[in-house]
ZASEMI-667317 format. One record per atom (N, C-alpha, C): residue in three letters; x negated, z, y negated. Coordinates in steps of 0.05 Angstrom, whole numbers, padded with zeros to 5 digits, always signed. Each point is the difference from the previous one (the first is absolute). Last residue first. Layout:
<nodes>
AlaXZY;...
</nodes>
This chain:
<nodes>
His-02960+01163-03255;His+00021+00012-00021;His+00023+00012+00016;Asp-00073-00062+00040;Asp-00007+00027-00007;Asp+00016+00023-00019;Leu+00006-00108+00013;Leu-00002+00019+00037;Leu+00009+00034-00015;Trp-00022-00068-00067;Trp+00033+00000+00002;Trp+00001+00020+00034;Ala-00083-00009-00034;Ala+00010+00018-00025;Ala+00029+00002+00016;Phe-00085-00052+00028;Phe+00023+00012+00019;Phe+00015+00028-00013;Ala-00072-00055-00029;Ala+00017-00021+00006;Ala+00019+00019+00019;Pro-00067+00045-00050;Pro+00015-00009-00006;Pro+00016-00016+00011;Asn-00052+00075+00043;Asn-00005-00036-00004;Asn+00021-00011-00012;Arg-00056+00102+00020;Arg+00024-00013-00011;Arg-00008-00033-00002;Glu-00036+00099+00024;Glu-00011-00026+00018;Glu+00029-00019-00001;Leu-00007+00085-00028;Leu-00013-00010-00019;Leu-00005-00027+00016;Ala+00037+00070+00049;Ala+00018-00021-00030;Ala-00017-00013-00017;Arg-00015+00046+00093;Arg-00008-00033-00009;Arg+00018-00006-00020;Pro+00014+00081+00030;Pro-00025+00004+00001;Pro-00013-00027-00017;Asn+00095+00054-00009;Asn-00018-00029+00014;Asn-00027+00003-00009;Ile+00035+00075-00029;Ile+00032-00002+00008;Ile+00001-00025+00010;Ala-00075+00031-00043;Ala+00007+00019+00021;Ala+00032-00009+00011;Lys-00036-00054-00064;Lys-00018-00002+00037;Lys+00008+00030+00009;Ala+00043-00010-00093;Ala-00004-00023+00019;Ala-00012+00010+00023;Arg-00022+00061-00054;Arg+00016+00000+00014;Arg+00013-00022+00014;Ala-00083-00017-00046;Ala+00004+00022+00019;Ala+00025+00000+00017;Gln-00001-00044-00075;Gln-00002-00013+00019;Gln-00009+00011+00017;Ala+00012+00047-00082;Ala+00025-00016+00015;Ala-00003-00014+00025;Ala-00074+00043-00042;Ala+00016+00023+00016;Ala+00025-00015+00013;Leu-00054-00052-00060;Leu-00005-00003+00033;Leu+00011+00023+00015;Ala+00030-00011-00085;Ala+00001-00033+00015;Ala-00006+00012+00025;Glu-00019+00064-00066;Glu+00021+00003+00009;Glu+00008-00034+00021;Asp-00086+00004-00044;Asp+00008+00030+00019;Asp+00022-00012+00017;Gly-00020-00056-00076;Gly-00005-00007+00031;Gly+00003+00021+00011;Arg+00052-00030-00085;Arg-00003+00023+00020;Arg-00023+00006+00030;Gly+00031-00074-00075;Gly-00030+00008-00002;Gly+00004+00031+00008;Leu+00073-00072+00004;Leu+00007+00018-00019;Leu-00039+00018-00007;Leu+00020-00058+00077;Leu-00005-00018-00028;Leu+00004+00029-00026;Ser+00006+00038+00079;Ser-00033-00019-00002;Ser+00010-00004-00023;Leu+00075+00026+00032;Leu-00015+00023-00014;Leu-00029-00012-00009;Ala+00065-00056+00046;Ala+00009+00013-00028;Ala-00022+00019-00021;Asp-00007-00025+00104;Asp-00009-00027-00028;Asp+00005+00014-00028;Ala+00022+00055+00064;Ala-00032+00002+00003;Ala-00005-00024-00022;Arg+00085+00009+00027;Arg-00004+00026-00016;Arg-00036-00001+00002;Val+00040-00051+00059;Val-00001-00011-00027;Val-00001+00018-00017;Leu-00022+00026+00078;Leu-00015-00023-00006;Leu+00000-00015-00030;Trp+00059+00071+00040;Trp-00019+00011-00005;Trp-00024-00021-00005;His+00082-00032+00031;His+00006+00021-00023;His-00024+00010-00013;Glu+00004-00043+00086;Glu+00007-00016-00015;Glu-00012+00012-00041;Ala+00006+00054+00083;Ala-00019-00014-00007;Ala-00003-00018-00019;Ser+00076+00071+00005;Ser-00001-00028+00015;Ser-00034-00004+00004;Met+00095+00073-00027;Met-00028+00004+00002;Met-00014-00029+00023;Trp+00087+00056-00070;Trp-00008-00015+00013;Trp-00038-00004+00012;Gly+00074+00043-00060;Gly-00022+00014+00023;Gly+00001-00019+00025;Arg+00024+00008-00096;Arg+00026-00005+00015;Arg-00008+00006+00028;Arg-00071-00010-00069;Arg+00025+00029-00014;Arg+00025-00001+00013;Glu-00065-00073+00013;Glu-00010+00021+00011;Glu+00014+00033-00003;Phe+00012-00082-00035;Phe+00004-00007+00025;Phe-00009+00019+00014;Arg-00004+00003-00088;Arg+00021-00003+00009;Arg+00007+00001+00022;Asn-00091-00016-00035;Asn+00007+00038+00003;Asn+00039+00003+00009;Cys-00037-00085-00008;Cys-00014+00013+00023;Cys+00014+00028+00002;Leu+00022-00057-00071;Leu+00023-00004+00012;Leu-00022+00015+00026;Ala-00049+00015-00072;Ala+00031+00011-00009;Ala+00010-00015+00029;Leu-00079-00052-00003;Leu-00006+00043+00001;Leu+00031+00013+00007;Ala+00004-00087-00036;Ala-00001-00002+00031;Ala-00005+00023+00000;Tyr-00006-00010-00083;Tyr+00023-00008+00007;Tyr+00005+00006+00034;Asp-00086-00008-00042;Asp+00016+00041-00002;Asp+00034-00010+00002;Ala-00064-00089+00013;Ala-00001+00034+00017;Ala+00012+00022-00004;Arg+00015-00096-00037;Arg+00008+00026-00004;Arg-00005+00009+00014;Gly-00023-00090+00000;Gly-00013+00009-00009;Gly+00008+00030-00015;Asn+00033-00069+00070;Asn+00004-00006-00033;Asn-00014+00016-00019;Ala-00002+00010+00101;Ala-00002-00021-00010;Ala-00006-00012-00035;Ile+00033+00093+00031;Ile-00033-00003-00008;Ile-00004-00033+00005;Trp+00096+00012+00008;Trp-00021+00010-00022;Trp-00019+00002-00007;Ala+00034-00021+00083;Ala+00005-00026-00025;Ala-00005+00013-00023;Arg+00001+00053+00069;Arg-00019-00018+00002;Arg+00003-00020-00018;Ala+00064+00074+00010;Ala-00032+00010-00014;Ala-00029-00023-00005;Leu+00086-00019+00041;Leu+00000-00006-00029;Leu-00021+00011-00017;Leu+00008-00002+00097;Leu+00000-00023-00003;Leu+00003-00006-00030;Leu+00019+00090+00035;Leu-00036-00015+00000;Leu+00000-00021-00003;Leu+00087+00029-00007;Leu-00015+00016-00022;Leu-00033-00001-00002;Ala+00051-00032+00079;Ala+00010-00006-00039;Ala-00010+00004-00018;Ala-00002+00035+00082;Ala-00016-00031+00003;Ala+00008-00006-00026;Gly+00040+00078+00021;Gly-00031+00002-00005;Gly-00015-00023-00005;Asp+00099-00002-00026;Asp-00010+00019+00016;Asp-00032-00005-00005;Ser+00076-00041-00060;Ser-00016+00036-00004;Ser-00007+00010+00021;Arg+00065-00092-00026;Arg-00014+00021+00023;Arg-00005+00024+00007;Leu+00025-00059-00083;Leu+00016-00001+00025;Leu-00004+00012+00019;Arg-00055+00004-00066;Arg+00014+00001-00012;Arg+00027+00001+00021;Ala-00087-00043+00029;Ala-00001+00042+00003;Ala+00024+00004-00025;Asn-00002-00094+00009;Asn+00003+00011+00024;Asn-00003+00034+00004;Lys-00013-00049-00084;Lys+00022-00009+00010;Lys+00003+00018+00032;Gly-00083+00003-00033;Gly+00017+00018-00024;Gly+00032-00006+00012;Ala-00059-00065+00041;Ala-00002+00033+00013;Ala+00008+00017-00023;Leu+00001-00083-00021;Leu+00014-00009+00013;Leu-00006+00030+00010;Arg-00041-00002-00066;Arg+00016-00016-00017;Arg+00020+00009+00027;Leu-00083-00002+00010;Leu+00002+00023-00013;Leu+00032+00002-00002;Ala-00047-00084+00032;Ala+00001+00028+00019;Ala+00003+00020-00012;Ala-00007-00068-00058;Ala+00020-00009+00017;Ala+00017+00020+00023;Gln-00082+00004-00056;Gln+00015+00010-00010;Gln+00029+00000+00017;Pro-00086-00020+00036;Pro+00006+00019+00005;Pro+00027+00006-00021;Ser-00009-00088+00046;Ser-00004+00010-00024;Ser+00007+00025+00008;Gly-00026-00045+00073;Gly+00001-00013-00013;Gly+00001+00012-00029;Phe-00026+00022+00095;Phe-00002-00033+00003;Phe+00008-00007-00034;Ala+00002+00089+00038;Ala-00016-00010+00014;Ala-00014-00021-00012;Leu+00073+00044-00042;Leu-00026+00018+00003;Leu-00023-00016+00014;Glu+00081-00044+00001;Glu-00005+00010-00015;Glu-00023+00006-00008;His+00052+00018+00076;His-00022-00036-00001;His-00012-00007-00033;Glu+00051+00088+00025;Glu-00032-00012+00004;Glu-00014-00023+00003;Ala+00086+00020-00032;Ala-00015+00017-00020;Ala-00031-00011+00009;Ala+00072-00033+00045;Ala-00007-00022-00022;Ala-00018+00019-00010;His+00044+00045+00064;His-00017-00015+00013;His-00008-00029-00017;Ala+00055+00077-00036;Ala-00032+00017+00010;Ala-00016-00028+00018;Trp+00094-00037-00031;Trp-00024+00017-00020;Trp-00023+00014+00008;Gly+00087-00044+00057;Gly-00037-00010-00011;Gly-00010+00011-00019;Ala+00088+00029+00015;Ala-00013-00002+00024;Ala-00029-00008+00006;Glu+00052+00001-00085;Glu+00008+00022+00010;Glu-00019+00006+00037;Pro+00031-00087-00038;Pro-00024+00014-00016;Pro-00010+00028+00006;Leu+00051-00089+00043;Leu+00007+00034+00007;Leu-00030+00011-00010;Gln+00017-00098-00010;Gln+00021+00007+00012;Gln-00004+00029+00002;Glu-00065-00029-00053;Glu+00020-00010-00014;Glu+00024+00010+00024;Leu-00082+00025+00024;Leu+00012+00010-00024;Leu+00024-00011-00017;Gln-00041-00048+00078;Gln+00019+00030+00005;Gln+00010+00018-00022;Thr-00050-00081-00014;Thr+00022-00009+00014;Thr+00020+00029+00007;Arg-00093-00001-00028;Arg+00012+00001-00021;Arg+00033-00006+00013;Leu-00068+00014+00060;Leu+00014+00030-00013;Leu+00021-00017-00022;Ile-00038-00076+00047;Ile+00020+00017+00013;Ile+00011+00028-00016;Val-00074-00050-00031;Val+00020-00010-00007;Val+00022+00005+00018;Gly-00081+00046+00008;Gly+00008+00013-00036;Gly+00028-00031+00002;Ala-00054-00004+00078;Ala+00015+00027-00008;Ala+00007+00003-00017;Gln-00044-00077+00009;Gln+00012-00006+00012;Gln+00019+00027+00004;Ala-00081+00005-00046;Ala+00031-00022-00015;Ala+00021-00004+00017;Ala-00073+00046+00041;Ala+00013+00011-00021;Ala+00019-00019-00020;Trp-00057-00038+00053;Trp+00018+00017+00024;Trp+00016+00016-00017;Arg-00064-00052-00032;Arg+00023-00018+00008;Arg+00015+00014+00012;Gln-00077+00037-00041;Gln+00016-00005-00023;Gln+00032-00018+00022;Ser-00070+00024+00060;Ser+00007+00022-00017;Ser+00023+00001-00018;Ala-00052-00073+00035;Ala+00012+00006+00016;Ala+00015+00033-00010;Ala-00056-00037-00048;Ala+00013-00021-00010;Ala+00022+00003+00026;Ala-00081+00066-00010;Ala+00024+00000-00021;Ala+00016-00026+00005;Asn-00060+00061+00060;Asn-00003-00036+00002;Asn+00033-00003-00018;Gly-00068+00075+00022;Gly+00000-00019-00015;Gly+00007-00007+00002;Gln+00016+00066+00045;Gln-00013-00027+00010;Gln-00009-00001-00018;Ala+00066+00050-00023;Ala-00023+00026+00008;Ala-00027-00025+00006;Arg+00082-00041-00014;Arg-00008+00003-00026;Arg-00024+00017+00003;Phe+00059-00025+00076;Phe-00023-00021-00019;Phe-00007+00013-00020;Leu+00050+00058+00033;Leu-00020+00002+00017;Leu-00014-00029-00005;Gly+00078+00022-00050;Gly-00018+00019-00007;Gly-00020-00004+00014;Ala+00070-00059+00023;Ala-00020-00003-00027;Ala-00016+00023-00008;Val+00055+00018+00075;Val-00013-00027+00000;Val-00029-00009-00026;Ile+00070+00064-00012;Ile-00019+00009+00022;Ile-00021-00018+00003;Asp+00077-00037-00042;Asp-00021+00032-00017;Asp-00017+00008+00012;Met+00058-00050+00049;Met-00002-00004-00023;Met-00018+00008-00008;Ala+00052+00043+00041;Ala-00024-00009+00023;Ala-00013-00015-00007;Glu+00074+00035-00060;Glu-00020+00026+00008;Glu-00026-00014+00027;Pro+00075-00054-00029;Pro-00015-00001-00010;Pro-00025+00025-00007;Ser+00055-00053+00079;Ser-00001+00017-00006;Ser-00014-00001-00028;Gln+00031-00068+00071;Gln+00004+00012-00026;Gln-00002+00020-00020;Thr-00011-00025+00094;Thr+00026+00025-00011;Thr+00016-00011-00028;Ser-00080-00054+00056;Ser+00029+00000+00017;Ser+00019+00029-00013;Thr-00090-00012-00038;Thr+00026-00040-00002;Thr+00018+00008+00015;Ala-00055+00078-00009;Ala+00012-00006-00021;Ala+00013-00035-00010;Ile-00049+00033+00079;Ile+00029+00032+00001;Ile+00012-00010-00028;Ala-00075-00050+00034;Ala+00021-00007+00015;Ala+00022+00015-00011;Glu-00073+00022-00043;Glu+00001-00025-00007;Glu+00027-00017+00019;Phe-00047+00083+00023;Phe+00015+00002-00031;Phe+00011-00021-00005;Arg-00055-00011+00067;Arg+00018+00021+00008;Arg+00021+00002-00022;Ala-00079-00037-00017;Ala+00014-00016+00018;Ala+00025+00000-00003;Ile-00065+00071-00037;Ile+00017-00022-00011;Ile+00006-00024+00013;Ala-00039+00063+00043;Ala+00026+00018-00002;Ala+00006-00023-00029;Pro-00074-00031+00059;Pro+00024-00004+00009;Pro+00016+00024-00016;Asp-00069+00001-00041;Asp+00007-00032+00000;Asp+00020-00001+00022;Val-00042+00087-00024;Val+00017-00015-00022;Val+00011-00032+00009;Ala-00046+00078+00052;Ala+00010-00019+00010;Ala+00020-00010-00018;Gly-00038+00094-00005;Gly-00023-00019-00012;Gly+00013-00039+00018;Asp+00047+00088-00007;Asp-00022+00007+00018;Asp-00019-00026-00014;Leu+00074-00003-00048;Leu-00015+00024-00005;Leu-00018+00010+00008;Ala+00060-00072+00028;Ala-00018+00001-00024;Ala-00016+00021-00011;Met+00057+00001+00069;Met-00016-00010+00008;Met-00023-00013-00014;Met+00072+00051-00018;Met-00020+00019+00021;Met-00015-00021-00004;Gln+00071-00031-00027;Gln-00007+00013-00028;Gln-00032+00022+00013;Ala+00065-00056+00059;Ala-00021-00017-00026;Ala-00018+00020-00012;Val+00070+00030+00045;Val-00021-00003+00023;Val-00016-00009-00015;Arg+00072+00020-00049;Arg-00018+00022+00002;Arg-00020-00002+00019;Met+00062-00073-00018;Met-00011+00004-00020;Met-00014+00029+00003;Asp+00059-00027+00066;Asp-00025-00007+00002;Asp-00022-00003-00021;Ala+00086+00052+00003;Ala-00024+00014+00013;Ala-00026-00019+00000;Arg+00066-00023-00041;Arg+00003+00007-00018;Arg-00023+00021+00015;Trp+00048-00083+00041;Trp-00026-00004-00019;Trp-00022+00030-00007;Tyr+00058-00020+00091;Tyr+00011+00015-00028;Tyr-00033+00000-00020;Gly+00000-00047+00094;Gly+00005-00017-00025;Gly+00013+00018-00024;Pro+00003+00048+00092;Pro-00022-00016-00001;Pro+00025-00021-00032;Leu+00001+00104+00027;Leu+00021-00026-00004;Leu-00014-00015-00016;Ala-00045+00064+00056;Ala+00033+00010-00010;Ala+00013-00020+00006;Lys-00081-00015-00018;Lys-00007-00004+00017;Lys+00031+00011+00015;Ala-00040+00020-00080;Ala+00007-00021-00010;Ala+00007-00024+00033;Ala-00025+00103-00011;Ala+00039-00021-00016;Ala+00005-00025-00001;Asp-00087+00040+00032;Asp+00020+00008+00019;Asp+00035-00013-00008;Ala-00088-00007-00058;Ala+00009-00016+00027;Ala+00024-00001+00022;Tyr-00018+00066-00071;Tyr+00002-00019-00015;Tyr-00004-00026+00012;His-00023+00077+00037;His+00028+00006+00001;His+00010-00029-00021;Ala-00090+00011+00011;Ala+00012+00008+00027;Ala+00027-00005-00006;Arg-00054+00010-00077;Arg-00008-00035+00024;Arg+00020-00004+00019;Ala-00002+00080-00044;Ala+00013-00014-00019;Ala-00009-00029+00014;Glu-00050+00076+00021;Glu+00027+00004+00021;Glu+00020-00023-00013;Asp-00082+00000-00026;Asp+00007-00015+00032;Asp+00018+00006+00011;Trp-00020+00014-00088;Trp-00005-00019+00001;Trp+00004-00004+00024;Gln+00017+00076-00067;Gln-00001+00000+00031;Gln+00000-00030+00004;Gly+00005+00044-00084;Gly-00027-00009+00011;Gly+00003-00005+00024;Gln+00079+00022-00053;Gln-00021+00023+00010;Gln-00029-00006+00003;Ala+00084-00055-00012;Ala-00010+00006-00026;Ala-00010+00033+00012;Phe+00018-00061+00068;Phe-00023-00014-00019;Phe-00006+00013-00022;Asp+00068+00040+00074;Asp-00029+00004-00008;Asp-00025-00013-00009;Leu+00097-00019-00018;Leu-00007+00026-00001;Leu-00033+00012+00009;Glu+00040-00084+00014;Glu-00011+00003-00022;Glu-00002+00032-00012;Gly+00020-00017+00094;Gly-00023-00018-00012;Gly-00002+00004-00030;Gln+00078+00028+00028;Gln-00028+00016+00014;Gln-00018-00006-00009;Arg+00066-00063-00026;Arg+00006+00031-00012;Arg-00024+00019+00006;Leu+00011-00079+00054;Leu-00013-00002-00019;Leu+00007+00024-00022;Leu+00051+00007+00079;Leu-00033-00005+00000;Leu-00021-00007-00018;Met+00100+00005-00002;Met-00016+00032+00009;Met-00037-00007-00005;Asp+00048-00081+00000;Asp+00007+00019-00030;Asp-00011+00027+00008;Ala+00012-00047+00084;Ala-00016-00013-00026;Ala-00010+00009-00033;Arg+00075+00027+00062;Arg-00024+00005+00014;Arg-00030-00007-00021;Phe+00085-00027-00025;Phe-00001+00022+00000;Phe-00031+00013+00005;Gln+00032-00088+00030;Gln-00008+00008-00037;Gln-00012+00027-00003;Pro+00035-00024+00086;Pro-00034-00001-00002;Pro+00002+00006-00034;Thr+00079+00052+00033;Thr-00006-00028+00009;Thr-00029-00005-00004;Pro+00044+00093+00037;Pro-00013-00014-00019;Pro-00009-00024+00003;Asn+00065+00075+00028;Asn-00004-00031+00012;Asn-00008-00007-00022;Ser+00017+00088-00016;Ser-00007-00002+00036;Ser+00006-00031+00009;Asn-00031+00061-00099;Asn-00002-00026+00015;Asn+00010-00007+00027;Ala-00039+00072-00045;Ala+00029+00005-00004;Ala+00010-00024+00012;Ala-00084+00019+00000;Ala+00009+00010+00034;Ala+00029+00003-00011;Asp-00057-00036-00078;Asp-00003-00019+00036;Asp+00015+00024+00022;Ala+00003+00029-00082;Ala+00009-00016-00013;Ala+00001-00029+00032;Gln-00051+00080-00007;Gln+00028+00010+00013;Gln+00019-00028-00013;Ala-00101-00002-00004;Ala+00005-00009+00019;Ala+00033+00020+00002;Phe-00032-00013-00089;Phe-00003-00028+00014;Phe+00017+00009+00027;Phe-00026+00074-00035;Phe+00028-00013+00000;Phe+00010-00026+00003;Gln-00084+00041+00007;Gln+00022+00013+00019;Gln+00025-00006-00012;Arg-00068-00031-00050;Arg-00010-00012+00029;Arg+00033+00019+00022;Ala-00018+00022-00091;Ala+00013-00036+00002;Ala-00002-00002+00024;Gly-00038+00084-00013;Gly+00028-00008-00004;Gly+00011-00011+00011;Asp-00097+00008-00013;Asp+00021-00003+00029;Asp+00027+00001-00007;Phe-00041-00017-00073;Phe-00006-00031+00027;Phe+00014+00012+00017;Asp+00009+00021-00104;Asp+00003+00015+00021;Asp+00003-00010+00032;Gly-00011-00022-00102;Gly-00024+00000+00014;Gly+00009+00016+00018;Lys+00073-00029-00049;Lys-00007+00032-00008;Lys-00031+00005+00010;Ala+00054-00085+00014;Ala-00005+00003-00033;Ala-00014+00024+00000;Arg+00023-00006+00090;Arg-00022-00013-00002;Arg-00007-00004-00032;Ala+00083+00044+00029;Ala-00028+00006+00000;Ala-00026-00011-00004;Leu+00084-00038-00005;Leu-00005+00024-00024;Leu-00025+00010+00007;Leu+00023-00065+00060;Leu-00011-00016-00020;Leu-00004+00028-00026;Ala+00040+00021+00082;Ala-00035-00005+00011;Ala+00001-00014-00032;Arg+00081+00019+00004;Arg-00010+00030-00006;Arg-00030-00006+00007;Arg+00059-00078+00015;Arg-00003+00009-00031;Arg-00011+00033-00002;Phe+00012-00038+00081;Phe-00023-00014-00009;Phe+00003+00008-00032;Tyr+00063+00042+00048;Tyr-00030+00009+00007;Tyr-00021-00016-00004;Leu+00089-00029-00010;Leu-00008+00026-00013;Leu-00025+00013+00004;Gly+00034-00079+00041;Gly-00008-00003-00021;Gly-00007+00024-00015;Pro+00024+00002+00094;Pro-00023-00004+00000;Pro-00006-00002-00039;Trp+00074+00067+00023;Trp+00001-00034+00011;Trp-00029+00000-00010;Arg+00076+00076+00014;Arg-00038+00005-00006;Arg-00007-00032+00007;Asp+00095+00038-00051;Asp-00014-00006+00024;Asp-00032-00014-00002;Ile+00057+00067-00052;Ile+00021-00012+00017;Ile-00011-00022+00007;Thr-00044+00059-00039;Thr+00013+00017+00001;Thr+00023-00013+00013;Glu-00067-00035-00034;Glu-00011+00004+00026;Glu+00012+00020+00007;Ala+00008-00031-00086;Ala+00010-00023+00019;Ala-00007+00011+00027;Glu-00016+00059-00072;Glu+00019-00002+00013;Glu+00012-00025+00009;Asp-00083+00007-00022;Asp+00003+00021+00013;Asp+00033+00014+00006;Leu-00049-00077-00045;Leu+00005-00006+00015;Leu+00006+00023+00029;Leu+00009+00017-00092;Leu+00021-00024+00002;Leu-00009-00002+00033;Arg-00053+00048-00047;Arg+00018+00017-00005;Arg+00017-00019+00019;Ala-00078-00040-00029;Ala-00003+00019+00034;Ala+00029+00016+00002;Ala-00005-00054-00076;Ala+00001-00016+00020;Ala-00002+00014+00026;Thr-00004+00035-00082;Thr+00020-00002+00001;Thr+00000-00011+00031;Ala-00086+00009-00027;Ala+00022+00038+00014;Ala+00032-00010-00003;Asp-00071-00064-00029;Asp-00001+00004+00025;Asp+00023+00031+00002;Asp-00007-00078-00066;Asp+00012+00016+00004;Asp-00005+00018+00032;Gly-00022-00086-00047;Gly-00015+00018+00003;Gly+00006+00019+00003;Arg+00043-00086+00005;Arg+00000+00018-00025;Arg-00025+00018-00011;Ala+00023-00038+00088;Ala-00010-00024-00022;Ala-00009+00005-00019;Met+00052+00072+00060;Met-00036-00014+00002;Met-00015-00013-00013;Ala+00097+00008-00010;Ala-00023+00028-00001;Ala-00024-00008-00003;Val+00062-00062+00041;Val-00007-00008-00024;Val-00014+00034-00019;Asp+00013+00003+00093;Asp-00003-00031-00012;Asp-00009-00001-00031;Ala+00058+00069+00041;Ala-00036+00009-00002;Ala-00016-00014-00002;Arg+00095-00030-00005;Arg-00003+00013-00028;Arg-00032+00018+00010;Met+00027-00043+00075;Met+00002-00023-00017;Met-00014+00016-00032;
</nodes>
């Protein structure tokens, strides 16, 4: 638990030390799962896959939920490296391992949309959003409708998501700041997004929180602040295609075009399909 807290605060060195101590007590699946997350944060995809495999091996009697989660994580690693065929297969296997698992179903629907089957993907996301009342799923539906030019449907789904997110912020504010900030960036107020992302980053300070805050600063016209956050991200030894894309956006807005192109190239070195971004899937890709 102390390692979890350290990871959330962005203190990976402390998290690694605590996991080393934990491993002397018990080599359980959750320990290797956390090691995989640390490796992923550093851009060590092979190491992350190895730790996920160790988590799988350490579980002598895996439940369908565990198998689905492991397959889902492997698919996410594939997707982060632009390996869509492999990701598609892992997501499909995760959905088969635990029928009705909506997080796996969302990933399957994401690949459908990216492969061009947008209308069936929207229908699948609508079903998930209705059955789960997940505001993230609703925002994805809203984003897909907006990309199709269906403003009325987009606004309707975004409004539903906003109502649920406001309720969540009242009940468990710390748990909802990041999701609410994403919603405001896509469908609401850049100023509100900045306020929420700032609260989230002050609490967590991990890589995802820093990049969300950087995107909020860009939306509020402060690319210089966003670039400073990207520098902080790099100094901590984290590595992701998303970071390089956010950095490229900030540099471009600052008139530093050559550096922006170089940052885009760094993103594509990690994920050859990094520039094939679909804003509707922001909630899945962080």
